[in-house]
C-alpha positions as a printed Julia matrix, in Angstrom:
298×3 Matrix{Float64}:
 -22.19  -30.47   -8.63
 -24.77  -27.78   -8.0
 -24.28  -24.44   -9.7
 -24.56  -21.23   -7.71
 -27.93  -20.55   -9.41
 -29.33  -23.85   -8.1
 -27.93  -23.17   -4.66
 -29.43  -19.7    -4.6
 -32.85  -20.95   -5.66
 -32.9   -23.35   -2.71
 -32.14  -20.68   -0.08
 -32.86  -16.97    0.26
 -30.29  -14.48   -1.03
 -29.85  -13.0     2.45
 -28.99  -16.36    4.02
 -26.72  -17.2     1.09
 -24.76  -13.94    1.45
 -24.56  -14.28    5.23
 -23.29  -17.83    4.86
 -20.49  -16.69    2.54
 -19.6   -13.81    4.86
 -19.6   -16.14    7.85
 -17.25  -18.58    6.16
 -14.87  -15.78    5.19
 -14.86  -14.44    8.74
 -14.14  -17.88   10.2
 -11.31  -18.46    7.74
  -9.61  -15.08    7.73
 -10.49  -13.18   10.92
  -7.58  -14.83   12.84
  -5.18  -14.11    9.97
  -6.18  -10.45    9.57
  -6.07  -10.04   13.36
  -2.51  -11.4    13.32
  -1.53   -8.88   10.65
  -3.08   -5.94   12.49
  -1.52   -6.95   15.79
   1.87   -7.17   14.12
   1.51   -3.88   12.27
   0.34   -1.93   15.31
   2.6    -3.58   17.89
   5.53   -3.81   15.44
   6.15   -7.41   16.48
   5.72   -8.83   12.99
   8.57   -9.6    10.57
  10.33   -6.65    8.93
   9.13   -7.71    5.49
   5.51   -7.86    6.66
   5.84   -4.34    8.03
   6.18   -3.16    4.44
   2.44   -3.84    4.14
   1.32   -1.93    7.24
  -0.64    0.4     4.94
  -3.25   -2.33    5.17
  -4.25   -0.73    8.48
  -6.13    1.87    6.44
  -6.45   -0.14    3.23
  -8.63   -3.0     4.51
 -11.24   -0.76    6.2
 -11.39    1.46    3.12
 -11.84   -1.57    0.86
 -14.65   -2.82    3.13
 -16.24    0.65    2.98
 -16.16    0.63   -0.83
 -17.72   -2.83   -0.96
 -20.49   -1.62    1.34
 -21.09    1.45   -0.83
 -21.28   -0.79   -3.92
 -23.81   -3.15   -2.33
 -26.86   -1.82   -4.23
 -25.1    -2.02   -7.58
 -23.9    -5.5    -6.65
 -27.44   -6.7    -5.94
 -28.72   -5.27   -9.23
 -26.11   -7.18  -11.24
 -27.47  -10.42  -12.75
 -26.2   -13.7   -11.29
 -23.68  -14.89  -13.82
 -21.03  -17.51  -13.18
 -17.64  -17.19  -14.84
 -15.52  -20.33  -15.06
 -12.44  -18.4   -13.93
 -14.19  -17.79  -10.63
 -14.42  -21.52   -9.9
 -10.76  -21.94  -10.85
  -9.67  -19.14   -8.52
 -11.81  -20.49   -5.67
 -10.19  -23.9    -6.07
  -6.73  -22.32   -6.26
  -7.42  -20.21   -3.18
  -8.56  -23.29   -1.27
  -5.33  -25.09   -2.2
  -3.31  -22.06   -1.06
  -5.2   -21.94    2.25
  -4.81  -25.61    3.17
  -1.17  -25.73    2.03
   0.02  -24.38    5.37
   2.67  -22.27    3.62
   2.53  -18.8     5.16
   2.74  -16.74    1.99
   0.26  -18.97    0.14
  -2.2   -18.72    3.0
  -1.88  -14.94    2.9
  -2.39  -14.74   -0.86
  -5.4   -17.04   -0.68
  -7.42  -14.08    0.66
  -7.33  -11.9    -2.51
  -7.5   -15.03   -4.7
 -10.67  -16.32   -3.02
 -12.3   -12.87   -2.93
 -11.63  -12.4    -6.64
 -12.95  -15.89   -7.33
 -16.15  -15.14   -5.42
 -16.78  -11.97   -7.44
 -16.37  -13.87  -10.72
 -18.36  -16.91   -9.56
 -21.3   -14.87   -8.23
 -21.55  -11.98  -10.7
 -19.13  -12.69  -13.55
 -16.9   -10.1   -15.16
 -19.24   -7.23  -14.26
 -19.02   -8.16  -10.6
 -15.24   -8.26  -10.81
 -15.15   -4.83  -12.47
 -17.42   -3.37   -9.79
 -15.19   -4.6    -6.97
 -11.87   -4.29   -8.81
 -10.5    -1.38   -6.79
 -11.3    -2.88   -3.35
  -9.72   -6.13   -4.57
  -6.62   -4.2    -5.67
  -6.35   -2.57   -2.24
  -6.58   -5.95   -0.54
  -3.98   -7.49   -2.85
  -1.49   -4.65   -2.36
  -1.88   -4.88    1.43
  -1.51   -8.67    1.64
   1.93   -9.57    3.08
   4.11  -11.49    0.62
   7.75  -11.95   -0.34
   8.04   -9.02   -2.76
  10.3    -7.07   -0.32
  12.69  -10.05   -0.3
  12.78  -10.06   -4.09
  13.49   -6.36   -4.58
  15.91   -5.89   -1.67
  18.99   -6.82   -3.78
  18.1    -4.05   -6.26
  17.9    -1.22   -3.69
  21.67   -0.76   -3.35
  21.84    2.23   -5.76
  19.02    3.92   -3.83
  20.75    3.18   -0.51
  24.03    4.65   -1.79
  22.25    7.73   -3.16
  20.5     8.38    0.17
  23.72    7.89    2.13
  25.67   10.2    -0.17
  23.03   12.92   -0.13
  22.62   12.76    3.66
  26.41   12.97    4.07
  26.61   15.97    1.73
  23.89   17.81    3.64
  25.53   17.18    7.01
  28.92   18.32    5.7
  27.33   21.63    4.65
  26.2    22.13    8.25
  29.71   21.56    9.59
  29.33   17.99   10.83
  32.33   15.9     9.72
  30.95   12.97    7.74
  32.54   10.26    5.62
  30.38    8.18    3.31
  31.47    4.72    2.24
  28.86    3.06    0.05
  25.77    2.74    2.22
  27.6     3.56    5.48
  27.8     7.04    6.99
  30.65    7.61    9.47
  30.72   10.57   11.84
  32.54   11.11   15.14
  33.42    7.45   15.51
  29.85    6.3    14.97
  28.27    4.62   11.98
  24.8     4.72   10.44
  24.0     2.1     7.82
  21.35    2.88    5.22
  20.04   -0.69    5.13
  17.39   -1.86    2.63
  14.68   -1.21    5.21
  16.06    2.34    5.69
  16.09    3.0     1.95
  12.52    4.23    2.14
  10.82    1.31    0.4
   8.22    0.99    3.13
   7.48    4.7     2.94
   7.45    4.48   -0.85
   4.98    1.56   -0.81
   2.76    3.42    1.64
   2.95    6.63   -0.39
   1.89    4.92   -3.61
  -0.86    3.02   -1.77
  -2.28    6.14   -0.12
  -1.85    7.97   -3.43
  -4.07    5.42   -5.17
  -6.7     5.86   -2.46
  -6.6     9.65   -2.9
  -6.84    9.34   -6.68
  -9.89    7.11   -6.32
 -11.46    9.27   -3.61
 -11.13   12.44   -5.7
 -12.34   10.65   -8.84
  -9.02   11.41  -10.52
  -7.88    7.84  -11.14
  -9.55    7.76  -14.55
  -7.28   10.56  -15.79
  -3.94    9.07  -16.84
  -2.25   12.47  -17.03
  -3.35   13.57  -13.55
  -2.61   10.15  -12.04
   0.86    9.96  -13.59
   1.87   13.44  -12.47
   0.5    12.94   -8.97
   2.21    9.58   -8.43
   5.48   10.95   -9.86
   5.42   13.92   -7.48
   4.41   11.61   -4.62
   7.43    9.38   -5.27
   9.74   12.41   -5.34
   8.27   13.65   -2.04
   8.68   10.19   -0.5
  12.35    9.88   -1.53
  13.09   13.44   -0.39
  11.39   12.86    2.97
  13.42    9.7     3.46
  16.68   11.52    2.7
  15.78   14.13    5.34
  14.89   11.36    7.81
  18.21    9.57    7.3
  20.04   12.9     7.62
  18.36   13.53   10.97
  19.08    9.98   12.14
  22.76   10.37   11.3
  22.89   13.72   13.09
  21.2    12.34   16.21
  23.46    9.29   16.26
  26.68   11.26   15.67
  25.85   13.81   18.37
  24.91   11.03   20.83
  21.26   12.04   21.03
  20.28    8.41   21.36
  16.78    9.12   22.64
  15.91   11.21   19.6
  17.54    8.62   17.35
  15.43    5.73   18.67
  12.29    7.91   18.73
  12.61    8.66   15.01
  14.07    5.29   13.99
  11.94    2.64   15.66
   9.35    4.39   17.81
   6.23    6.43   17.16
   8.3     9.34   15.87
   8.82    7.51   12.6
   5.07    6.96   12.25
   4.41   10.64   12.99
   6.98   11.67   10.4
   5.42    9.4     7.77
   1.92   10.64    8.6
   2.98   14.27    8.15
   4.57   13.41    4.82
   1.39   11.68    3.65
  -0.73   14.69    4.64
   1.27   16.75    2.14
  -0.23   14.61   -0.63
  -3.7    16.1    -0.06
  -2.9    19.68   -1.2
  -0.72   18.21   -3.97
  -3.57   16.22   -5.5
  -5.93   19.22   -5.15
  -3.4    21.42   -6.94
  -2.87   18.88   -9.74
  -6.61   18.46  -10.21
  -7.22   22.19  -10.45
  -4.15   22.86  -12.61
  -4.92   20.25  -15.26
  -8.61   21.13  -15.19
  -7.73   24.71  -16.05
  -5.13   23.78  -18.69
  -7.62   23.32  -21.59
  -9.07   26.76  -20.84
  -5.61   28.31  -20.83
  -4.74   26.62  -24.1
  -7.92   27.78  -25.8
  -7.35   31.36  -24.58
  -3.81   31.26  -25.91
  -5.05   30.07  -29.3
  -7.58   32.91  -29.45
  -4.88   35.42  -28.54
Protein backbone atom coordinates (compact mmCIF):
# COMPACT_ATOMS: atom_id res chain seq x y z
CA UNK A 1 0.00 0.00 0.00
CA UNK A 2 1.37 3.38 -1.00
CA UNK A 3 2.00 5.91 1.72
CA UNK A 4 0.73 9.46 1.36
CA UNK A 5 4.34 10.62 0.74
CA UNK A 6 4.63 8.28 -2.26
CA UNK A 7 1.25 9.37 -3.55
CA UNK A 8 2.17 13.03 -3.21
CA UNK A 9 5.47 12.57 -5.04
CA UNK A 10 3.63 11.09 -8.02
CA UNK A 11 1.18 14.00 -8.39
CA UNK A 12 1.32 17.73 -7.68
CA UNK A 13 0.18 18.99 -4.27
CA UNK A 14 -2.55 21.11 -5.88
CA UNK A 15 -4.09 18.14 -7.70
CA UNK A 16 -3.77 15.99 -4.59
CA UNK A 17 -5.60 18.55 -2.42
CA UNK A 18 -8.27 19.12 -5.06
CA UNK A 19 -8.81 15.39 -5.35
CA UNK A 20 -9.37 15.07 -1.59
CA UNK A 21 -11.71 18.07 -1.60
CA UNK A 22 -13.62 16.66 -4.55
CA UNK A 23 -14.11 13.31 -2.85
CA UNK A 24 -15.34 14.99 0.33
CA UNK A 25 -17.80 17.12 -1.64
CA UNK A 26 -19.16 14.09 -3.50
CA UNK A 27 -19.57 12.15 -0.27
CA UNK A 28 -20.97 14.80 2.04
CA UNK A 29 -22.55 17.60 -0.01
CA UNK A 30 -25.91 15.73 -0.19
CA UNK A 31 -25.79 15.00 3.55
CA UNK A 32 -24.95 18.58 4.58
CA UNK A 33 -27.59 19.87 2.16
CA UNK A 34 -30.14 17.59 3.86
CA UNK A 35 -29.18 18.99 7.27
CA UNK A 36 -29.40 22.61 6.13
CA UNK A 37 -32.72 22.06 4.40
CA UNK A 38 -34.10 20.48 7.56
CA UNK A 39 -32.74 23.17 9.86
CA UNK A 40 -34.00 26.07 7.75
CA UNK A 41 -37.33 24.54 6.72
CA UNK A 42 -37.84 22.90 10.13
CA UNK A 43 -38.84 19.64 8.44
CA UNK A 44 -36.11 17.57 10.09
CA UNK A 45 -36.56 15.46 13.22
CA UNK A 46 -36.89 17.29 16.55
CA UNK A 47 -33.64 15.79 17.82
CA UNK A 48 -31.75 16.96 14.72
CA UNK A 49 -33.06 20.48 15.29
CA UNK A 50 -30.96 20.57 18.44
CA UNK A 51 -27.96 20.92 16.11
CA UNK A 52 -29.29 23.78 13.98
CA UNK A 53 -26.41 25.92 15.25
CA UNK A 54 -24.51 24.18 12.47
CA UNK A 55 -26.07 26.77 10.15
CA UNK A 56 -23.42 29.20 11.39
CA UNK A 57 -20.94 26.62 12.68
CA UNK A 58 -20.07 24.91 9.40
CA UNK A 59 -19.37 28.14 7.45
CA UNK A 60 -17.28 29.47 10.34
CA UNK A 61 -15.31 26.23 10.51
CA UNK A 62 -14.69 26.43 6.74
CA UNK A 63 -13.57 30.05 7.17
CA UNK A 64 -11.07 29.06 9.87
CA UNK A 65 -9.67 26.27 7.71
CA UNK A 66 -9.23 28.74 4.87
CA UNK A 67 -7.46 31.21 7.16
CA UNK A 68 -5.15 28.42 8.36
CA UNK A 69 -4.24 27.34 4.83
CA UNK A 70 -0.77 28.96 4.78
CA UNK A 71 0.19 27.45 8.12
CA UNK A 72 -1.16 24.11 6.90
CA UNK A 73 1.03 24.18 3.79
CA UNK A 74 4.12 25.04 5.84
CA UNK A 75 3.63 22.03 8.13
CA UNK A 76 5.79 19.04 7.13
CA UNK A 77 4.02 16.01 5.67
CA UNK A 78 3.91 13.56 8.53
CA UNK A 79 1.63 10.55 8.72
CA UNK A 80 0.22 9.48 12.08
CA UNK A 81 -1.05 5.92 12.36
CA UNK A 82 -4.18 7.12 14.17
CA UNK A 83 -5.12 9.00 11.03
CA UNK A 84 -5.28 5.79 8.98
CA UNK A 85 -7.34 4.13 11.73
CA UNK A 86 -9.83 7.00 11.82
CA UNK A 87 -10.10 7.06 8.02
CA UNK A 88 -10.88 3.34 8.02
CA UNK A 89 -13.38 3.79 10.86
CA UNK A 90 -15.03 6.71 9.08
CA UNK A 91 -15.34 4.65 5.89
CA UNK A 92 -17.02 1.84 7.85
CA UNK A 93 -19.42 4.36 9.41
CA UNK A 94 -20.25 5.83 6.00
CA UNK A 95 -20.99 2.55 4.22
CA UNK A 96 -22.91 1.13 7.20
CA UNK A 97 -26.09 2.88 6.10
CA UNK A 98 -26.97 3.65 9.73
CA UNK A 99 -28.06 7.29 9.87
CA UNK A 100 -26.16 8.35 12.98
CA UNK A 101 -22.99 6.52 11.92
CA UNK A 102 -23.11 8.15 8.51
CA UNK A 103 -23.45 11.55 10.19
CA UNK A 104 -20.55 10.93 12.57
CA UNK A 105 -18.35 9.70 9.75
CA UNK A 106 -17.88 13.34 8.69
CA UNK A 107 -15.91 14.55 11.76
CA UNK A 108 -14.18 11.15 12.02
CA UNK A 109 -12.91 11.27 8.43
CA UNK A 110 -11.91 14.94 8.65
CA UNK A 111 -9.94 14.27 11.83
CA UNK A 112 -8.35 11.23 10.20
CA UNK A 113 -7.29 13.30 7.18
CA UNK A 114 -5.61 15.91 9.39
CA UNK A 115 -3.63 13.22 11.22
CA UNK A 116 -2.80 11.26 8.06
CA UNK A 117 -1.61 14.30 6.10
CA UNK A 118 0.10 16.44 8.75
CA UNK A 119 0.26 14.39 11.95
CA UNK A 120 -0.42 15.76 15.41
CA UNK A 121 0.58 19.31 14.41
CA UNK A 122 -2.00 19.29 11.65
CA UNK A 123 -4.65 18.09 14.07
CA UNK A 124 -3.75 20.82 16.56
CA UNK A 125 -3.93 23.48 13.85
CA UNK A 126 -7.43 22.41 12.79
CA UNK A 127 -8.66 21.31 16.22
CA UNK A 128 -11.16 24.13 16.73
CA UNK A 129 -12.81 23.82 13.29
CA UNK A 130 -13.01 20.05 13.89
CA UNK A 131 -14.66 20.69 17.27
CA UNK A 132 -17.23 22.99 15.66
CA UNK A 133 -18.06 20.34 13.07
CA UNK A 134 -18.35 17.61 15.70
CA UNK A 135 -20.65 19.66 17.94
CA UNK A 136 -22.90 20.50 14.97
CA UNK A 137 -23.15 16.94 13.64
CA UNK A 138 -26.62 15.49 14.40
CA UNK A 139 -26.49 12.49 16.73
CA UNK A 140 -28.52 10.80 19.46
CA UNK A 141 -27.24 12.83 22.42
CA UNK A 142 -30.63 14.60 22.83
CA UNK A 143 -32.27 11.17 23.16
CA UNK A 144 -29.80 10.20 25.86
CA UNK A 145 -30.15 13.30 28.01
CA UNK A 146 -33.93 13.78 27.63
CA UNK A 147 -34.74 11.53 30.65
CA UNK A 148 -32.54 13.73 32.86
CA UNK A 149 -34.24 17.04 32.00
CA UNK A 150 -37.28 16.49 34.25
CA UNK A 151 -35.92 18.62 37.15
CA UNK A 152 -35.20 21.46 34.71
CA UNK A 153 -38.68 21.12 33.18
CA UNK A 154 -40.31 21.23 36.62
CA UNK A 155 -38.21 24.25 37.64
CA UNK A 156 -39.18 26.17 34.49
CA UNK A 157 -42.86 25.30 34.91
CA UNK A 158 -42.85 26.32 38.57
CA UNK A 159 -41.05 29.59 37.94
CA UNK A 160 -43.29 30.50 34.99
CA UNK A 161 -46.37 29.73 37.10
CA UNK A 162 -45.08 31.87 39.98
CA UNK A 163 -44.43 34.82 37.66
CA UNK A 164 -47.89 34.61 36.08
CA UNK A 165 -49.56 34.39 39.49
CA UNK A 166 -47.82 37.64 40.49
CA UNK A 167 -49.43 39.32 37.48
CA UNK A 168 -52.90 38.13 38.48
CA UNK A 169 -53.30 35.25 36.04
CA UNK A 170 -54.68 32.19 37.88
CA UNK A 171 -52.19 29.37 37.32
CA UNK A 172 -51.82 25.89 38.76
CA UNK A 173 -48.59 23.99 38.27
CA UNK A 174 -48.52 20.21 38.39
CA UNK A 175 -45.05 18.85 37.70
CA UNK A 176 -44.21 19.97 34.18
CA UNK A 177 -47.79 21.03 33.33
CA UNK A 178 -49.10 24.57 33.70
CA UNK A 179 -52.90 24.92 33.93
CA UNK A 180 -54.67 28.23 33.42
CA UNK A 181 -58.26 29.03 32.44
CA UNK A 182 -59.00 25.49 31.34
CA UNK A 183 -55.94 25.29 29.11
CA UNK A 184 -52.69 23.44 29.61
CA UNK A 185 -49.10 24.12 28.59
CA UNK A 186 -46.63 21.27 28.95
CA UNK A 187 -42.96 22.09 29.44
CA UNK A 188 -41.77 19.13 27.36
CA UNK A 189 -38.08 18.17 27.05
CA UNK A 190 -37.84 20.18 23.83
CA UNK A 191 -39.34 23.20 25.67
CA UNK A 192 -36.88 22.87 28.54
CA UNK A 193 -34.42 25.06 26.68
CA UNK A 194 -31.87 22.40 25.77
CA UNK A 195 -31.76 23.51 22.15
CA UNK A 196 -31.26 27.12 23.22
CA UNK A 197 -28.68 25.98 25.76
CA UNK A 198 -26.75 23.98 23.14
CA UNK A 199 -26.83 26.94 20.76
CA UNK A 200 -25.76 29.35 23.49
CA UNK A 201 -22.73 27.27 24.45
CA UNK A 202 -21.85 26.73 20.77
CA UNK A 203 -22.05 30.44 19.92
CA UNK A 204 -20.22 31.19 23.18
CA UNK A 205 -17.30 29.02 22.08
CA UNK A 206 -17.19 30.84 18.74
CA UNK A 207 -17.15 34.21 20.53
CA UNK A 208 -14.41 33.05 22.90
CA UNK A 209 -12.30 31.94 19.95
CA UNK A 210 -13.06 35.06 17.90
CA UNK A 211 -12.03 37.38 20.75
CA UNK A 212 -8.95 35.28 21.53
CA UNK A 213 -10.31 34.63 25.02
CA UNK A 214 -10.58 30.85 24.82
CA UNK A 215 -7.05 30.40 26.15
CA UNK A 216 -8.01 32.04 29.44
CA UNK A 217 -9.72 29.46 31.66
CA UNK A 218 -10.98 32.08 34.09
CA UNK A 219 -12.56 34.28 31.41
CA UNK A 220 -13.97 31.28 29.53
CA UNK A 221 -15.49 29.74 32.66
CA UNK A 222 -17.14 32.96 33.80
CA UNK A 223 -18.45 33.75 30.33
CA UNK A 224 -19.93 30.29 29.75
CA UNK A 225 -21.45 30.28 33.25
CA UNK A 226 -23.14 33.65 32.67
CA UNK A 227 -24.21 32.50 29.19
CA UNK A 228 -25.90 29.42 30.66
CA UNK A 229 -27.71 31.56 33.26
CA UNK A 230 -28.88 33.94 30.52
CA UNK A 231 -30.07 31.01 28.41
CA UNK A 232 -32.08 29.43 31.25
CA UNK A 233 -33.55 32.81 32.24
CA UNK A 234 -34.52 33.58 28.64
CA UNK A 235 -36.22 30.21 28.36
CA UNK A 236 -38.19 30.79 31.56
CA UNK A 237 -39.42 34.11 30.15
CA UNK A 238 -40.30 32.42 26.84
CA UNK A 239 -42.33 29.70 28.56
CA UNK A 240 -44.05 32.34 30.70
CA UNK A 241 -45.09 34.24 27.57
CA UNK A 242 -46.24 31.03 25.87
CA UNK A 243 -48.42 30.15 28.86
CA UNK A 244 -49.86 33.67 28.94
CA UNK A 245 -50.65 33.64 25.21
CA UNK A 246 -52.22 30.19 25.42
CA UNK A 247 -54.29 30.96 28.54
CA UNK A 248 -55.61 34.23 27.10
CA UNK A 249 -56.44 32.53 23.77
CA UNK A 250 -53.92 34.54 21.78
CA UNK A 251 -53.25 31.53 19.59
CA UNK A 252 -51.57 33.50 16.82
CA UNK A 253 -48.97 34.93 19.19
CA UNK A 254 -48.54 31.50 20.79
CA UNK A 255 -47.74 29.75 17.50
CA UNK A 256 -45.56 32.67 16.35
CA UNK A 257 -43.34 32.35 19.42
CA UNK A 258 -43.57 28.56 19.77
CA UNK A 259 -43.01 27.12 16.31
CA UNK A 260 -42.61 30.00 13.88
CA UNK A 261 -39.96 32.61 13.19
CA UNK A 262 -40.75 34.40 16.43
CA UNK A 263 -38.86 31.75 18.35
CA UNK A 264 -35.83 32.21 16.09
CA UNK A 265 -36.00 35.99 16.55
CA UNK A 266 -36.21 35.58 20.32
CA UNK A 267 -33.19 33.26 20.34
CA UNK A 268 -31.21 35.59 18.09
CA UNK A 269 -31.85 38.55 20.40
CA UNK A 270 -30.75 36.48 23.38
CA UNK A 271 -27.53 35.48 21.60
CA UNK A 272 -26.77 39.11 20.74
CA UNK A 273 -26.66 39.83 24.48
CA UNK A 274 -23.59 37.58 24.69
CA UNK A 275 -21.48 40.08 22.73
CA UNK A 276 -21.46 42.89 25.35
CA UNK A 277 -21.15 40.23 28.07
CA UNK A 278 -17.92 38.81 26.65
CA UNK A 279 -16.55 42.33 26.08
CA UNK A 280 -17.31 43.21 29.70
CA UNK A 281 -15.71 40.02 31.03
CA UNK A 282 -12.61 40.56 28.90
CA UNK A 283 -12.16 44.13 30.10
CA UNK A 284 -13.01 43.34 33.73
CA UNK A 285 -10.54 40.49 34.13
CA UNK A 286 -7.90 42.36 32.15
CA UNK A 287 -8.13 45.21 34.63
CA UNK A 288 -8.24 42.96 37.72
CA UNK A 289 -4.43 42.51 38.04
CA UNK A 290 -4.01 46.30 37.91
CA UNK A 291 -6.64 46.76 40.60
CA UNK A 292 -5.02 44.13 42.78
CA UNK A 293 -1.57 45.69 42.46
CA UNK A 294 -2.97 49.15 43.29
CA UNK A 295 -4.69 47.72 46.35
CA UNK A 296 -1.45 46.13 47.51
CA UNK A 297 0.41 49.43 47.13
CA UNK A 298 -2.32 51.22 49.08
